[in-house]
N, C-alpha and C positions, 0 to 999 in steps of 0.2 A: 503494500499500499504506499502510495507516495506521503511523504512527512514535510511539514512546513519546519522552516528554520526558526530557531527562538530569537526573534529580531531584537529582542531586549538584551539577552546577554550578548549578542554579537556586537550591538550598539555600545556596550560598556567596555568591551574588550578593546573596540577601535579607539575609544576615549582614551583608555589607560595606554594604549599603545602610542597614541599620538603624543600624550603628556611624558611618557618616559624617553620617548626619543627626542622629543625637543629639549629635555633637561640633559640628557646624556651627551647630545651633540652640542650643547651650549647655545642652542639656537633660540633658548627663551629669552626675551627681550626683558626690560628692566621693569616692564608693567606688566606682570605676568597674569593679573587679574583680566585684564582687556583681551589678552590672547585666550584665557581658558574661556571667555563669553562667546568668542568668536567659534573656538571649538565646539561648544556645547550647541550653538545654533546650528553649526555643519551638521552635527551627529544628529540633532531632532530631525533637520531635514532628510538626511539619510535614513533614519529611522521610518520617516512618513512615507519615503518612497519604498522602502521595503514591505511596510505594511500594505500599501496600494498593491504592490505587486504580488501579495502573498497568495491570490489565488490562481499565480500561474505556477506549476509544479511538474516534475518528471517523476513519473511513478517507477516501480521497479522492473516494469517490462520495457522501459525506454520511451514510454509514450508521453507526449506533452499534454497536460490537462489544464482547462481551463474552467474556471467557476466553482461551484460548491464541491467540497471535498467530502467524500463519501468516507464516513469513519467507522461504519459497522463492518466487521470482518466478514460476516456471513453474507452480506450484500456485495461487499467489495468483491469478494472471489467469483462471484458471478459477472460483475461487471469487467473483471481482469479477464475474463475468459476470451475477451477480444483482443487477438493478437494481430489484427490486420489494420488498424488505424494507426497513423502516426500522430493525429492530434484529436482529443476527444473533448467535446464541449459538453460540460455537465450544467445541467438547469437548475433554478432554483427552489424548484418544487419537489415535495414527496421524498421517499426514501431512496428512490433510484436517481435523483437529480433531473427529473422530468422539466420539459420546456425550454431546453438548451437552444438558443437561437445565435446566429451570426446576423448582425445587422449593418446596412451600409448606408452612409449619409446621415442625414438630419432624421428626426422623428415628427410625427404628425402632430396635430393640435388635440389629439384625444389620448395622449400619452401612450402611444404604440409606435412601433418603427414602420418606416416607410416603406422601405425596401429590405427583405431579410429571407433567410433559409433556417428552418432548423425543426423542432418536433412540433406537431400540431398540440394544441390545448396544454394545460398545465398538470394533466393527467400523463400516466406512463403509458401513451397511446401507442408508440412506435410507429408513428404515420408522421412522413416526410410532409412538411409544408413549405411551399415555395411562394413568397408572398410579395407582390408588388400593388401598391395603391392605386397606381393608376394603369396596371396591366403587367404581361410577362411576354418576353420576346426569347424565341429560341432560334438561334444563329448558328451556321456553319459555313465552311470554306472563307471566303472573303467577306465575312461578316454578313453574309446573305440570310435573309429571314426565311427559317424553314417553317415557324408555326408562330402565331401571335394573338394576343388578346390585349387590345388598346381601349380603354374605355372613351378615349376621345374619337374613335373611329366606328365605335358601334358595340351592340352587346352580343358578340359572337365571336368565337375563336376560329382563327382562319389557320388554313394548312396550305402551304405552296407547294405540296408534295402529295403525291397518292397515300391514301390511308386504307390500310388492309385491317379488317376485323371480322370473327367468326358470327356476329351479328351486331346489328343496328338496332339499339331499343330505344324509343321516343316516349317519354312520360305521357301517360294517357290515361290517367286513373279518373274515374267519374267523381270522386270526391273533390277534384282539382278543376272541374268544369262548372259552368254555368250556361246560361242561355243556349242549351243544346237545341238545334232545328235541323230537320232534313234539309239536305243540300239540293237546292232547284234552281236551275238554270235552262236557259233555250240551248239545246246541245248543238244547234246550228250555229253557234258563235264561235266554236272550235275551227270553223272553215278558215278563220283570220290567223289560225296560229299554224305555221308552216314548220315542221320539222327540217333540221339543217345539220350537215356535216361540217365540220370545221377542224384546224389544227391549232396548237398553241405557238404563239411567236416564241421564237429562241431568244432567253435572257440569261445566259451563262455571264457571271460577273467577270473582272478582272482576276486572274489569279496567277499572275506575273509574279516572279521572284527570284531570288538567287540562292546558292548553296544545294547541297546534296538533298537536304529534307524538302526544301522549296521544289526543286524540280520533280522530286518523288510526288509532291502534292499536285504540280502541275499535270503530270501525266493520269493520276488517279481522277482528279476532279475533271479532266477534260473528258475522260471516258465517261464519268457520270452525266456531265451534262449533255454530252452528244447523244447518250441513251434516252435521256429525259426527253431532249427536243425532237427525237425520231419516233415518239409513240405513236401508234397507230392512230388513224383517222377517229375523231370523237364525234358523238350523236348528241344533239341538244336542240335548244330553241334559242332564238334572238330574244333577248329579255324584254324589249320593248313590246313584241307580240304579246308575250304573256301578260305583261303589265296592262295593256290596253283593255283585255279581257277579264283577267284576274289580278288587280293590282296589289291585293294581299299577299300574292306569291311571290313578288319581287321586292328586295329590298336594295336601297340605294345608302351607300356610306357616306362620310362626310367629303371625301374626295370625288365622289360622283360615279365610283364604280358600281356596278349592278350585279347583284346576286340572284339567283333563282331557287326558291324552294323546291326542289324536285320531290320532295318527301311529300309536301303538300299538292302535290299533281296526283298521288295516287287517289286520293278519294274523288277528284275529278274524274279520273278515269274509270273508277268503278261505276260512276253516275252514268258515264255516257255507254258503258258496256250493259248496265242495267236496263237503260232506256231503250238499247237497241233490241234488248233480249224481250222486253215488253212488248216492242213493235212486232217482232217475229210471232211471239205467243198470239197476238192481236191477229195477225195476218192468216196464221194459222187456224184460228178457231172461228173465223168470220163466218163459214157455212152454218155453224151451229149457234152462232150469236144473232142477238137482234139488232146488232149495227148495220144499218143500210150501206148500201154501196151501189155503185152504177153497174156492176156486175150482178148484183141480184136484181136490180130492176128491170122493168120491161124494156124492149127493144125500142130504141128511140125512134118515133116518126119525124117527118120534117119539123112538125110544129114543136114537138118536144126538144128537139135539137137547138132549134132557136130560142126557145125559152131556156136552155142550159147557158147559151151563150150570152143573152141578155141580162140574166140575174148574175149579180156579183156579191162575194163575202169576202170582207175585209178583215184584218188582222185586229185583234182585240187591243185595245190600250187603256192603262199601261199594261204591259206583259214583260216582265212576271208581275203579280199584283199581291197584294195581300189584304185590302178592305173591298173595292169595288173595281171592276172593268166593265169597259163598255165595247159592245160588237156592234158595228156598223153592217149593213148590206143594202143592196138595191135590187128591187124586184120590178119585173116588166107589169106593164098595166093589165095583162090579160091573165095573171096569176089569181087563182081562185083560192087556193089553201097554202099555207107555209107554216113552218117552224123552224126553230133551232134546237138541234138534241145537243146534250152534252154526255159524252162516254167516256170511261175510263180507259188506259190503256190495255185493259183485257177484254175490251168491246161491249161491257156492261153498261147500259144507259143509267146515268145518273139524275139527269134533268131534262125538262121538256119546256121550251119559251114558244107558246104559239105567238103568231106574229098578226098583228092586226093590219088590215088592209085598207086603213084609211090614210095611207101616206106615211106612215111611219118607217123609219129606215136605220133603227137601232134598238137594241136591249140592254139592260145594265144587269150584271150579275154580281150579287152578294156573295163575297168570300165566307161570310159566316155559314152559309149553306152547305157548304164543301169543305171536306179534309184537305190539307195541303197536299200537293201532287202535281202532276201533269195530266192534262186533259186534250180531248179531242172533240171540237165542236163543229157540228155538220147543218149546213142548210138545205132543207129539202123543201122544194116547191111543186105542188101539185104531183107528187110522188116522184119528183126528178131529184136525184142528188147533185146539187149545184156545185158545192165544194166543201172540203174539210180543211181545218187549220188546228194548230195546237195552242194551248195556252198554260202558263204555269201559276200555280196559287201556292204563295209562301206564307208562313204563319210564325 
């Protein structure tokens, strides 16, 4: 176990030695009292320095220890089992010297260090903490940033290299969520999103230098950057395309760089797949369902064909909607019976809105009468299916 020097004894020996030396060598001046005062002042300063440095010691294993000294032999036998460390930082807490930290620079106004590395918590957690009040940078080669978290650039950890993991877990506990709603949007908007292929611009830093070690670094890092810059073609999206349709899935940092939340696109893709499957199910079940279609209607005569051309059905507004929406249409003057039918994506009729033939050209649908979801509304005039369109109800 490391032992502290008895600084008081050492100080007295030093004072006596200095006095005897001065007397023996006839160096003591005429005013010995003044000289002794100076000696005592110097000794006190020496003792103070010794006391302040008392927490710096070398143990029997040749390791340098800083901080709290562990005096319990049973505990120290476990601590001393470490034969790999050249320097050990002992914290001020607990039996095992927990909470040891090396800090750099000044401290913050809340009585803690701004930048430091050490053991997490004041308990014996054996957990390493890397702390930077404003962030953390991991660098390599010629000080190139490999990964970083910078509070001045946004609330995310950025990696400038590929990341490999056996699983990617995203927090998704229901206890942490509120305002959960079914995702609803007009899937036709994805036509504005164009998948692209691209390659990343070469960005190898200057790694020039001299000496054998530098030459070895140049060769090794040149191979690394050549391999990185020659990676296969990547697949993705133009961020502006995503931002125009799903602005919540694009993040822009303080420097104007854009990032796409590709994980957030997964629910969007599932929504599109589900809607496509609903349409497939609807089409496959049409012969058995009550949803009308031109295929189920009678063969058009010349008059009916004209009727179908002269009558029009327009897109509801607003769409999507959560409160009310309006469906507008136009009918030819010779129509005798007309109605708008609402169907779900399984072809089941959910509502009927007879149309008054007094010149009306719109109906209003109250969202409270239907559950949230996607619907198909159809205009039928005199038994002829004029047109069908989709509408989305959100809540």
